[in-house]
N, C-alpha and C positions, 0 to 999 in steps of 0.2 A: 496429139497429146494436149491436154488441157491443164493449164497451170494457173493457180491463184496466188496473188501477192498481197500480203497485208503490210502496210507501212504508213508513215505519215505522208499522205498524198494531197490532202485538201487544205492544209493550213496555208494561209497566205504568207508563206515564208519561202524565200528564193531557194535555199538549199534543200528544204524538205520536198518541194514540188519537183525540182529538177532531178534529184536523186531517184525519186519514184519513177519519173519518166524514163530515166536512163536505164534502170534495171529492166523495165518492161520492154523498152525498145531493143535492148541488146538481146534478150532471150528470144524475142520474136524474130530478129534478124538471123540469129544463129541456128534456131531450131525450126523455124517456120511453124511455131506452135500457136495455139490459141491461148494467149496470155491476158488475164484480166486482173485489174486492181480490185480487191475486195473492198467495196465502197462503204467502209465503216465511218460514219459521221455522227458521233454522239451529239445529243441535243445541246450539251454545254458548248460544243464547238460551233453549232449553228448560231447561237446567240453571240459568241465572241467574234464571229466573222461578219456580223452586220456592219454596215457603213456607219451607222450611229448606234451608240451603246444603249442597252436596255436601261431605262431609268427606274431605279429602285432605291435611290438615296440622293442626298444633296450633292455628294461628290460626283455621282454619275450624271446628275443634271448639269453640273458645272462643266464636266467633260464634254457633254453633248453640245452645250452652247459654244464651247471653244471649237469643237469640230465643225460646227456649222460655218465658221469663218473660212475653213479650209475644205469645204464640202466638195468643190469641183475636183481638186487634186486627189482627195480621198476616194471619191467615186471612180475616177479614172483608173487609179491603181487597183481598186476592188474589181472592176470590170476586166482589167487585164489578167488578173489571176484567174477569174472565173472562165474567161475565154480560153486560157491555156488548159485549164482542167477539162473543159469540154472538148476542145479540138485535139489535144495531144495524148489523152489517156483513155484506154478502153476499160470500162468499169462494170461491175455487177450492179444489181439493183441496190438501193440504199438500205443499210442496216443502221438503226439508230441506237442499238444497245447490244450488249453481250447476250442478253436473253433472247433477242431476235435471231442472232446468229446460231444459238443453240437450238432454237425451235425449228429453224429452216436453214440449215447451213448450205452455203454454195458448194456444189459438188465439182471437184477437180481430181485429176490423176495424182497431183502432188501439190503441196502448199509451201510457200516460201515466206518467211519473215524477212522483210527487207531491211534497209539500213536506217540510219539516224538512231535516236535513243529509244528504239523499240524494245530493248531489254531493260529499260529503266525499272529498278525494283520498287520505286516509289510511285509509279504510274498507277492511276485508277483504272487504266485499260490493260492491266498486266495479262489477264486471261485471254484477251483478244490477240494481243501481239505475240503471245507465246502459243497461239493456235490451239487453245484448249477447247474451242468449239468444233474442231474438225471431227468427222466421224471416226469411230474407233478403228485403229489399224492404219490410219492415213500416213502417207509418207510426208514427213516434215523436214524442211531444210531451212537453215538460216544463212543469209548472205550479208555479211558486214554489219550486223547490228552493234549498237553501243549500249553499255550499261549506264553511261553518263557519270559514273563514279569509279574510283579505283578500289573500292571495297564494298562489301554487301553487309548491311546491318544484320545483326544476329537473328532478329525476329523475322527476317525475310529469307533466311538461308534454306530452311526446310522446303518451303513452297517452290523456291527457284530450283532446287535440286530435283524435285519431282517433275517440274515442267521441262527442264533441260533434258532429263533422261528419256523423255518421250520423243526426242528428235532423232531422225535417221542420220542427218549430217549437220554438223555445226561448224560455223566460222564466226569470227568477230572482226570488228574494224580496228581495234587497238590491242596492243600487246597486253595491256592491263586487263582487258576482257578475257584473253586467253588464260591469264593467271587465275582469274576469278572462276572460270569454268573448271580449270584443273583442280582448284581447291574444293569445289563443290561435288564434282562427279569423277574426279581422278581421270580426266581425259584431256589429252593434248589436242588442241584445235588450232587451225591456222588463223592468222590475222590477214585480212585481204583488203584490197583497195575499196574505197567508197565507190558506189555505182557510177558516179559521174565520170570516172576514169575509164569506164567500159565503152563509152561513146567517144569517138575520135574528135579532134579539134575541128576538122572541116565540117563534120555533121552538126556540131554546135553552131558554127558560123552560119550554116545554111538556114537555121531557123531564127537567128538573131534579128531583132527589129530595130531599125535606126531611130535615134532620138534627134530632134532638131535642136542642136546647141551651137553656140557661136565658136566653140573651141575645137580645133582639129587635133591639137596635142594637149595632153593634160595629165595630171596626177589624180588618180581615182582613190578617194578615201571612202571605203565602205565600212560604215559603222553599224555594228549590230547592237552593242550595248550602250554606245554613246559616251565612251570614255575619252577624257581629254588627251590621253597618251597618243592616240592615233593622229589627232590634229597636230600635236607638237612635232611628230615625226614627218608628217606631210609638209609642214612649214619648213623643216630642215631641207627636205627634198626640193621645195620651191626655191629656197635660197641657193641651192647648188645648181639647179637646172633652169630657173627662170620660168618654169611652166606654171600655169594656173591650177588651182585645186578644185576638183568637183567632189562634193560630199554627197554620197548616196546613203540615205537614211530612211528608216520607217517612221521617224518622228515628224509630225506635221509642222512643228515649229521648233527651232533650235537656234541658239546664239552661237555663231560660228565665224571663223576667220576664212572660211572657204570663199572662193570667187563665185561659185555657183552651187546651190543646194538643190538636189533632186529628191523628192519624196513621193513621186507619183509613178515610178517605173514598175512595170510588171516583169515577169520572168524573162520574156524575150528581149526587153530593153536592158535588163540586167546583163544578159549575155553580150549585147552590143557594146555596152560601156566597158566591160572587161576586155573585149576584143580590140577596142580602139584606144584604150588607155596606153600611156607610155610607162607609167609606174603605178603600183598599187600599194596602199597601206590599209590594213584591215585587222579587225579583231575576230573575224569569223573563220571557222574551219572551211566552209565552202568558198568563202572569199579567197582563202589560201589555195584551195584546190583548183579553182578556175584561173587563178594567177599562174599556177604551174601549167595547166592545160593550154592556156593561151601564151605561154612562155614570156611572161611579163616580169621584169624586176620588181620585187615586192618586199614588204616587211610585215611580219605577223606579230601583232601586239598581244601579249598575254595579259588579260585583265583579271580573269578568275582562275587562279592557279590550280584550284581543285578540279577544274573542268578543262584543263589545257592538254590532257593526254592525247587527244585525237590530233591536235595540231603538231605537237612535239613528235608524236609517233610517225606521222606522215613525213615530216621534214627530216627526221633521223634516217628513214629508209632511203631518202634521196640525197643524203649528205648536204642538206640545206639548213642545218641548225643555226648557221650564222645569220639567218634572216629573221631570227626571233628577237623581239624587243620585249623585255620583261621588267625594265626599270625606268621609272619616270625621268631619271637623270642621264639615260643613255644617249649618246650622240652617234650620228651616222659617220663612220670612218671607213676609209678604204674605198674599194670599187663598189659603186652602187648598182652596177649591172650584174647580170648572171650569165655565165657561159652555159647555155642550155644544151649545147652539143655534148657536154659532159654528163648532163642529167638524163638525156633521152634514153640511153641504154639502160640505166637503172630503172627508170619509169616503165619501160617496155618489159623488163624482166619481172617487175612486180605485177604489171598488168597481165602478163602471160600466166603467172602463178595463180592469180585470182581467177582468171578465166578457166584454167585447168581444174581448179577446185569446183567451180560452179557447174561446169559441164559434167564432171565426174559424178557430182552429187545428183544431178538431174537424171543422168543415164544409169546411175546406180552401180558404177564399177570403180 
């Protein structure tokens, strides 16, 4: 069996790259199938992934000059992501546009839209991620995609309806996504776990790459958006535990009260930091997901409420809603640890349900 997956796989983003790896790895292990990532890399992404930005304005020139001061760490991080992409993912040839995919589509027995915001109605890549390039009559499956929004603009509804109706099997990552599909095509579809949960903790540990840092115990603050809220909560944890704060961020320079800032980690180092942390504070969905996978006491900070469904939905399924921080004035009270023995059965139940859907869709029964 030959299976092609389209998802966000090449972005230099921890969650995007690791979820793509996880879905491919799981299907390969379960089915011993030939599974490839459809290597769609639009030219706009090629420019955005450059170590130094393309200079086309005074602003980009200023940003380029600033980046030159941090060139060593930026290059190290860039190379780490590119290494992961080459070593850990099997890919088709590169397609630079939807038109190239239409002209010479990769041929598979079935096609899967993977996770992340691949069903985003405002994406300029909508026809790629909804598999509109596939040969007529192809089997199309979605596994845990997200719309990124809790509602669909009226001017996008007709096209989404047509694209969704062409799928053989549909699932989504959030309950809000199930509601959207039901409203568009009157079909009840399951919400399943993000692909990172399909790979067990020990398998993630096996590929993690150590970072040379002076702290053996620490609070990991993984900041995706860079909001002050995460650091406030991390400082509260530091006051309670006496542990230092390590800030993991994509920003090359930041004013912070962290004891150590890391901005050069690749996906493998990301895994190691989560595995070796004592506590985690994050505003990221995948930061939350890996905190659960590695059984770390954590707090999830809600920065953009309109895009918080995926975090809330996951924690609701696991009865961990008390780990949500949504107010700048919130204080950490009560037990800061988590009894993961009570969470394990719930997670395994959700994992089994997700696997059952995926295998049933692939086998067509």
